[in-house]
mmCIF file of the C-alpha atoms, coordinates in Angstrom:
data_MODEL
# 
_entry.id   MODEL 
# 
loop_
_atom_site.group_PDB 
_atom_site.id 
_atom_site.type_symbol 
_atom_site.label_atom_id 
_atom_site.label_alt_id 
_atom_site.label_comp_id 
_atom_site.label_asym_id 
_atom_site.label_entity_id 
_atom_site.label_seq_id 
_atom_site.pdbx_PDB_ins_code 
_atom_site.Cartn_x 
_atom_site.Cartn_y 
_atom_site.Cartn_z 
_atom_site.occupancy 
_atom_site.B_iso_or_equiv 
_atom_site.pdbx_formal_charge 
_atom_site.auth_seq_id 
_atom_site.auth_comp_id 
_atom_site.auth_asym_id 
_atom_site.auth_atom_id 
_atom_site.pdbx_PDB_model_num 
ATOM 1   C CA . MET A 1 1   ? -7.711  0.729   -3.841  1.00 0.00 ? 1   MET A CA 1 
ATOM 2   C CA . PRO A 1 2   ? -4.468  -1.378  -5.864  1.00 0.00 ? 2   PRO A CA 1 
ATOM 3   C CA . ARG A 1 3   ? -4.980  -4.412  -7.215  1.00 0.00 ? 3   ARG A CA 1 
ATOM 4   C CA . PRO A 1 4   ? -2.870  -7.216  -6.287  1.00 0.00 ? 4   PRO A CA 1 
ATOM 5   C CA . PRO A 1 5   ? 0.733   -7.618  -6.536  1.00 0.00 ? 5   PRO A CA 1 
ATOM 6   C CA . GLY A 1 6   ? 1.654   -8.641  -10.349 1.00 0.00 ? 6   GLY A CA 1 
ATOM 7   C CA . SER A 1 7   ? -1.774  -6.907  -11.630 1.00 0.00 ? 7   SER A CA 1 
ATOM 8   C CA . GLY A 1 8   ? -0.580  -5.260  -15.299 1.00 0.00 ? 8   GLY A CA 1 
ATOM 9   C CA . ALA A 1 9   ? -1.910  -2.702  -17.596 1.00 0.00 ? 9   ALA A CA 1 
ATOM 10  C CA . SER A 1 10  ? -4.048  -6.481  -19.228 1.00 0.00 ? 10  SER A CA 1 
ATOM 11  C CA . PHE A 1 11  ? -4.841  -7.275  -15.492 1.00 0.00 ? 11  PHE A CA 1 
ATOM 12  C CA . ALA A 1 12  ? -8.913  -6.076  -15.912 1.00 0.00 ? 12  ALA A CA 1 
ATOM 13  C CA . GLU A 1 13  ? -9.303  -8.006  -19.197 1.00 0.00 ? 13  GLU A CA 1 
ATOM 14  C CA . ALA A 1 14  ? -7.676  -11.238 -17.790 1.00 0.00 ? 14  ALA A CA 1 
ATOM 15  C CA . CYS A 1 15  ? -9.520  -11.520 -14.216 1.00 0.00 ? 15  CYS A CA 1 
ATOM 16  C CA . THR A 1 16  ? -11.906 -14.106 -14.218 1.00 0.00 ? 16  THR A CA 1 
ATOM 17  C CA . GLY A 1 17  ? -13.418 -12.108 -10.657 1.00 0.00 ? 17  GLY A CA 1 
ATOM 18  C CA . CYS A 1 18  ? -12.964 -16.365 -9.690  1.00 0.00 ? 18  CYS A CA 1 
ATOM 19  C CA . GLY A 1 19  ? -11.387 -14.873 -5.949  1.00 0.00 ? 19  GLY A CA 1 
ATOM 20  C CA . ASP A 1 20  ? -8.245  -17.296 -6.189  1.00 0.00 ? 20  ASP A CA 1 
ATOM 21  C CA . CYS A 1 21  ? -6.091  -14.214 -5.227  1.00 0.00 ? 21  CYS A CA 1 
ATOM 22  C CA . ALA A 1 22  ? -8.466  -13.662 -2.129  1.00 0.00 ? 22  ALA A CA 1 
ATOM 23  C CA . ARG A 1 23  ? -8.648  -17.312 -0.862  1.00 0.00 ? 23  ARG A CA 1 
ATOM 24  C CA . ALA A 1 24  ? -4.705  -17.539 -1.159  1.00 0.00 ? 24  ALA A CA 1 
ATOM 25  C CA . CYS A 1 25  ? -3.811  -14.171 0.596   1.00 0.00 ? 25  CYS A CA 1 
ATOM 26  C CA . PRO A 1 26  ? -2.447  -15.262 4.140   1.00 0.00 ? 26  PRO A CA 1 
ATOM 27  C CA . GLU A 1 27  ? -2.911  -11.184 5.522   1.00 0.00 ? 27  GLU A CA 1 
ATOM 28  C CA . GLY A 1 28  ? -6.801  -11.692 4.310   1.00 0.00 ? 28  GLY A CA 1 
ATOM 29  C CA . ILE A 1 29  ? -6.247  -8.245  2.621   1.00 0.00 ? 29  ILE A CA 1 
ATOM 30  C CA . ILE A 1 30  ? -7.474  -9.026  -0.994  1.00 0.00 ? 30  ILE A CA 1 
ATOM 31  C CA . ARG A 1 31  ? -10.990 -7.905  -1.585  1.00 0.00 ? 31  ARG A CA 1 
ATOM 32  C CA . ARG A 1 32  ? -13.916 -7.920  -3.887  1.00 0.00 ? 32  ARG A CA 1 
ATOM 33  C CA . ASP A 1 33  ? -14.415 -3.808  -5.751  1.00 0.00 ? 33  ASP A CA 1 
ATOM 34  C CA . ALA A 1 34  ? -17.396 -2.766  -6.538  1.00 0.00 ? 34  ALA A CA 1 
ATOM 35  C CA . ASP A 1 35  ? -16.842 -4.831  -10.243 1.00 0.00 ? 35  ASP A CA 1 
ATOM 36  C CA . GLY A 1 36  ? -16.043 -7.810  -8.346  1.00 0.00 ? 36  GLY A CA 1 
ATOM 37  C CA . LEU A 1 37  ? -12.028 -7.667  -9.122  1.00 0.00 ? 37  LEU A CA 1 
ATOM 38  C CA . PRO A 1 38  ? -10.096 -8.187  -6.339  1.00 0.00 ? 38  PRO A CA 1 
ATOM 39  C CA . VAL A 1 39  ? -8.110  -4.863  -4.583  1.00 0.00 ? 39  VAL A CA 1 
ATOM 40  C CA . VAL A 1 40  ? -5.695  -4.682  -1.737  1.00 0.00 ? 40  VAL A CA 1 
ATOM 41  C CA . ASP A 1 41  ? -7.205  -3.495  0.934   1.00 0.00 ? 41  ASP A CA 1 
ATOM 42  C CA . VAL A 1 42  ? -3.976  -2.299  3.564   1.00 0.00 ? 42  VAL A CA 1 
ATOM 43  C CA . ARG A 1 43  ? -6.565  -0.673  6.192   1.00 0.00 ? 43  ARG A CA 1 
ATOM 44  C CA . GLU A 1 44  ? -6.643  -4.282  7.358   1.00 0.00 ? 44  GLU A CA 1 
ATOM 45  C CA . GLY A 1 45  ? -2.865  -4.982  7.520   1.00 0.00 ? 45  GLY A CA 1 
ATOM 46  C CA . ALA A 1 46  ? 0.357   -5.057  5.627   1.00 0.00 ? 46  ALA A CA 1 
ATOM 47  C CA . CYS A 1 47  ? 0.924   -7.208  2.187   1.00 0.00 ? 47  CYS A CA 1 
ATOM 48  C CA . THR A 1 48  ? 4.086   -8.927  2.401   1.00 0.00 ? 48  THR A CA 1 
ATOM 49  C CA . PHE A 1 49  ? 4.357   -9.589  -1.185  1.00 0.00 ? 49  PHE A CA 1 
ATOM 50  C CA . CYS A 1 50  ? 4.658   -13.292 -0.768  1.00 0.00 ? 50  CYS A CA 1 
ATOM 51  C CA . GLY A 1 51  ? 3.257   -14.120 -4.257  1.00 0.00 ? 51  GLY A CA 1 
ATOM 52  C CA . SER A 1 52  ? 0.619   -16.398 -2.988  1.00 0.00 ? 52  SER A CA 1 
ATOM 53  C CA . CYS A 1 53  ? -2.160  -14.510 -4.903  1.00 0.00 ? 53  CYS A CA 1 
ATOM 54  C CA . THR A 1 54  ? -0.273  -14.365 -7.822  1.00 0.00 ? 54  THR A CA 1 
ATOM 55  C CA . ARG A 1 55  ? 0.947   -18.111 -7.747  1.00 0.00 ? 55  ARG A CA 1 
ATOM 56  C CA . ALA A 1 56  ? -2.992  -18.695 -6.875  1.00 0.00 ? 56  ALA A CA 1 
ATOM 57  C CA . CYS A 1 57  ? -4.245  -17.071 -10.150 1.00 0.00 ? 57  CYS A CA 1 
ATOM 58  C CA . ALA A 1 58  ? -4.651  -20.001 -12.835 1.00 0.00 ? 58  ALA A CA 1 
ATOM 59  C CA . ALA A 1 59  ? -6.334  -16.860 -15.280 1.00 0.00 ? 59  ALA A CA 1 
ATOM 60  C CA . GLU A 1 60  ? -2.178  -15.617 -15.061 1.00 0.00 ? 60  GLU A CA 1 
ATOM 61  C CA . ALA A 1 61  ? -4.175  -12.204 -14.481 1.00 0.00 ? 61  ALA A CA 1 
ATOM 62  C CA . LEU A 1 62  ? -1.471  -11.651 -11.599 1.00 0.00 ? 62  LEU A CA 1 
ATOM 63  C CA . GLN A 1 63  ? 2.227   -11.692 -13.346 1.00 0.00 ? 63  GLN A CA 1 
ATOM 64  C CA . PRO A 1 64  ? 5.165   -11.677 -10.765 1.00 0.00 ? 64  PRO A CA 1 
ATOM 65  C CA . ALA A 1 65  ? 7.389   -9.712  -13.026 1.00 0.00 ? 65  ALA A CA 1 
ATOM 66  C CA . SER A 1 66  ? 4.772   -6.639  -12.631 1.00 0.00 ? 66  SER A CA 1 
ATOM 67  C CA . PRO A 1 67  ? 6.520   -4.364  -10.423 1.00 0.00 ? 67  PRO A CA 1 
ATOM 68  C CA . TRP A 1 68  ? 4.282   -3.168  -7.568  1.00 0.00 ? 68  TRP A CA 1 
ATOM 69  C CA . MET A 1 69  ? 3.698   0.876   -8.473  1.00 0.00 ? 69  MET A CA 1 
ATOM 70  C CA . TRP A 1 70  ? 2.038   1.973   -5.256  1.00 0.00 ? 70  TRP A CA 1 
ATOM 71  C CA . ARG A 1 71  ? 3.882   3.905   -2.740  1.00 0.00 ? 71  ARG A CA 1 
ATOM 72  C CA . ALA A 1 72  ? 2.552   5.268   0.923   1.00 0.00 ? 72  ALA A CA 1 
ATOM 73  C CA . GLU A 1 73  ? 1.496   8.872   1.239   1.00 0.00 ? 73  GLU A CA 1 
ATOM 74  C CA . ALA A 1 74  ? 0.198   10.936  4.522   1.00 0.00 ? 74  ALA A CA 1 
ATOM 75  C CA . GLY A 1 75  ? -2.621  13.463  4.415   1.00 0.00 ? 75  GLY A CA 1 
ATOM 76  C CA . ALA A 1 76  ? -2.736  16.873  6.343   1.00 0.00 ? 76  ALA A CA 1 
ATOM 77  C CA . GLY A 1 77  ? -4.456  15.377  9.437   1.00 0.00 ? 77  GLY A CA 1 
ATOM 78  C CA . CYS A 1 78  ? -1.573  13.451  10.444  1.00 0.00 ? 78  CYS A CA 1 
ATOM 79  C CA . LEU A 1 79  ? -1.422  14.142  14.216  1.00 0.00 ? 79  LEU A CA 1 
ATOM 80  C CA . ASP A 1 80  ? 2.426   15.224  14.121  1.00 0.00 ? 80  ASP A CA 1 
ATOM 81  C CA . MET A 1 81  ? 1.219   17.775  11.971  1.00 0.00 ? 81  MET A CA 1 
ATOM 82  C CA . ASN A 1 82  ? -1.135  19.381  14.099  1.00 0.00 ? 82  ASN A CA 1 
ATOM 83  C CA . GLY A 1 83  ? 1.105   19.087  17.198  1.00 0.00 ? 83  GLY A CA 1 
ATOM 84  C CA . ILE A 1 84  ? 0.332   15.547  18.637  1.00 0.00 ? 84  ILE A CA 1 
ATOM 85  C CA . GLN A 1 85  ? 2.874   13.336  18.778  1.00 0.00 ? 85  GLN A CA 1 
ATOM 86  C CA . CYS A 1 86  ? 2.295   10.100  17.222  1.00 0.00 ? 86  CYS A CA 1 
ATOM 87  C CA . ARG A 1 87  ? 4.316   8.752   14.780  1.00 0.00 ? 87  ARG A CA 1 
ATOM 88  C CA . ALA A 1 88  ? 3.097   5.361   14.970  1.00 0.00 ? 88  ALA A CA 1 
ATOM 89  C CA . CYS A 1 89  ? 3.998   4.905   10.973  1.00 0.00 ? 89  CYS A CA 1 
ATOM 90  C CA . GLU A 1 90  ? 6.981   5.295   11.694  1.00 0.00 ? 90  GLU A CA 1 
ATOM 91  C CA . ASP A 1 91  ? 6.659   2.469   14.127  1.00 0.00 ? 91  ASP A CA 1 
ATOM 92  C CA . PHE A 1 92  ? 5.365   -0.130  12.000  1.00 0.00 ? 92  PHE A CA 1 
ATOM 93  C CA . CYS A 1 93  ? 7.726   1.073   8.472   1.00 0.00 ? 93  CYS A CA 1 
ATOM 94  C CA . ASP A 1 94  ? 9.927   -1.816  8.329   1.00 0.00 ? 94  ASP A CA 1 
ATOM 95  C CA . SER A 1 95  ? 11.776  -0.487  5.502   1.00 0.00 ? 95  SER A CA 1 
ATOM 96  C CA . ALA A 1 96  ? 12.333  2.628   7.841   1.00 0.00 ? 96  ALA A CA 1 
ATOM 97  C CA . SER A 1 97  ? 11.177  4.957   4.594   1.00 0.00 ? 97  SER A CA 1 
ATOM 98  C CA . ILE A 1 98  ? 9.119   7.195   7.021   1.00 0.00 ? 98  ILE A CA 1 
ATOM 99  C CA . ARG A 1 99  ? 10.841  9.942   8.538   1.00 0.00 ? 99  ARG A CA 1 
ATOM 100 C CA . PHE A 1 100 ? 9.828   13.298  10.437  1.00 0.00 ? 100 PHE A CA 1 
ATOM 101 C CA . ARG A 1 101 ? 11.031  16.414  9.409   1.00 0.00 ? 101 ARG A CA 1 
ATOM 102 C CA . PRO A 1 102 ? 10.305  18.926  12.628  1.00 0.00 ? 102 PRO A CA 1 
ATOM 103 C CA . LEU A 1 103 ? 8.280   22.161  12.153  1.00 0.00 ? 103 LEU A CA 1 
ATOM 104 C CA . THR A 1 104 ? 7.741   25.145  14.672  1.00 0.00 ? 104 THR A CA 1 
ATOM 105 C CA . GLY A 1 105 ? 5.035   24.708  17.427  1.00 0.00 ? 105 GLY A CA 1 
ATOM 106 C CA . GLY A 1 106 ? 6.138   21.258  18.351  1.00 0.00 ? 106 GLY A CA 1 
ATOM 107 C CA . ARG A 1 107 ? 4.690   19.919  15.149  1.00 0.00 ? 107 ARG A CA 1 
ATOM 108 C CA . ALA A 1 108 ? 6.378   17.311  12.567  1.00 0.00 ? 108 ALA A CA 1 
ATOM 109 C CA . GLN A 1 109 ? 6.156   16.668  9.308   1.00 0.00 ? 109 GLN A CA 1 
ATOM 110 C CA . PRO A 1 110 ? 5.978   12.884  7.954   1.00 0.00 ? 110 PRO A CA 1 
ATOM 111 C CA . VAL A 1 111 ? 8.677   12.267  4.966   1.00 0.00 ? 111 VAL A CA 1 
ATOM 112 C CA . ILE A 1 112 ? 7.988   8.971   2.773   1.00 0.00 ? 112 ILE A CA 1 
ATOM 113 C CA . ASP A 1 113 ? 10.958  8.225   0.866   1.00 0.00 ? 113 ASP A CA 1 
ATOM 114 C CA . ARG A 1 114 ? 9.621   6.951   -2.063  1.00 0.00 ? 114 ARG A CA 1 
ATOM 115 C CA . ASP A 1 115 ? 12.856  4.986   -3.170  1.00 0.00 ? 115 ASP A CA 1 
ATOM 116 C CA . SER A 1 116 ? 13.148  2.826   -0.146  1.00 0.00 ? 116 SER A CA 1 
ATOM 117 C CA . CYS A 1 117 ? 9.220   2.865   0.214   1.00 0.00 ? 117 CYS A CA 1 
ATOM 118 C CA . THR A 1 118 ? 7.986   -0.934  -0.803  1.00 0.00 ? 118 THR A CA 1 
ATOM 119 C CA . GLY A 1 119 ? 4.021   0.454   -0.857  1.00 0.00 ? 119 GLY A CA 1 
ATOM 120 C CA . CYS A 1 120 ? 3.001   -2.780  1.687   1.00 0.00 ? 120 CYS A CA 1 
ATOM 121 C CA . GLY A 1 121 ? 1.136   -0.202  3.650   1.00 0.00 ? 121 GLY A CA 1 
ATOM 122 C CA . ALA A 1 122 ? 2.166   -1.350  6.889   1.00 0.00 ? 122 ALA A CA 1 
ATOM 123 C CA . CYS A 1 123 ? 1.787   2.435   7.829   1.00 0.00 ? 123 CYS A CA 1 
ATOM 124 C CA . VAL A 1 124 ? -1.778  2.424   6.852   1.00 0.00 ? 124 VAL A CA 1 
ATOM 125 C CA . ALA A 1 125 ? -3.527  0.715   9.195   1.00 0.00 ? 125 ALA A CA 1 
ATOM 126 C CA . PRO A 1 126 ? -1.787  1.669   12.751  1.00 0.00 ? 126 PRO A CA 1 
ATOM 127 C CA . CYS A 1 127 ? -2.280  5.297   11.501  1.00 0.00 ? 127 CYS A CA 1 
ATOM 128 C CA . PRO A 1 128 ? -4.831  6.585   13.942  1.00 0.00 ? 128 PRO A CA 1 
ATOM 129 C CA . ALA A 1 129 ? -5.925  9.551   12.144  1.00 0.00 ? 129 ALA A CA 1 
ATOM 130 C CA . GLY A 1 130 ? -6.438  7.512   9.528   1.00 0.00 ? 130 GLY A CA 1 
ATOM 131 C CA . THR A 1 131 ? -4.327  9.913   6.770   1.00 0.00 ? 131 THR A CA 1 
ATOM 132 C CA . LEU A 1 132 ? -1.776  7.524   5.482   1.00 0.00 ? 132 LEU A CA 1 
ATOM 133 C CA . HIS A 1 133 ? -2.615  5.908   2.020   1.00 0.00 ? 133 HIS A CA 1 
ATOM 134 C CA . LEU A 1 134 ? -1.319  4.144   -1.122  1.00 0.00 ? 134 LEU A CA 1 
ATOM 135 C CA . THR A 1 135 ? -0.902  6.402   -3.947  1.00 0.00 ? 135 THR A CA 1 
ATOM 136 C CA . PRO A 1 136 ? 0.121   5.314   -7.356  1.00 0.00 ? 136 PRO A CA 1 
ATOM 137 C CA . LEU A 1 137 ? 3.487   6.320   -8.919  1.00 0.00 ? 137 LEU A CA 1 
ATOM 138 C CA . THR A 1 138 ? 3.379   8.525   -11.820 1.00 0.00 ? 138 THR A CA 1 
ATOM 139 C CA . PRO A 1 139 ? 6.255   8.904   -14.054 1.00 0.00 ? 139 PRO A CA 1 
ATOM 140 C CA . GLU A 1 140 ? 7.378   12.114  -12.193 1.00 0.00 ? 140 GLU A CA 1 
ATOM 141 C CA . THR A 1 141 ? 6.964   10.348  -8.792  1.00 0.00 ? 141 THR A CA 1 
ATOM 142 C CA . ARG A 1 142 ? 8.640   6.873   -9.469  1.00 0.00 ? 142 ARG A CA 1 
ATOM 143 C CA . PRO A 1 143 ? 12.144  6.525   -8.020  1.00 0.00 ? 143 PRO A CA 1 
ATOM 144 C CA . CYS A 1 144 ? 14.961  6.448   -9.926  1.00 0.00 ? 144 CYS A CA 1 
# 
């Protein structure tokens, strides 16, 4: 799972695990991982990138200038890919980054535009098949 917005390369060293970011999150989506460090769990809801977690971080482990390097990705278990019309993810995507490409046999493939996807995770929780998740951007997948 991703670290909160604003976590950069030195996050793990700077984070004290105090939990201030989680308490400040109005969406309640920041949890602790096995090491006691904060992670964003978008299975519970979307991140609005409000900055509350960053402002609450007294250790300055979260920096407002750090880009959010996560984007949505759909897995093979997508209902539309299996001929069951759903498209809940598309309905919940405020940035209109998810479209469906028609396939044969009444199926459709979700296509996520990484240039417009914010990685907020609004599409993850409503997916009844649980196949949507956030994935880190790599140099090969970063939008231009």
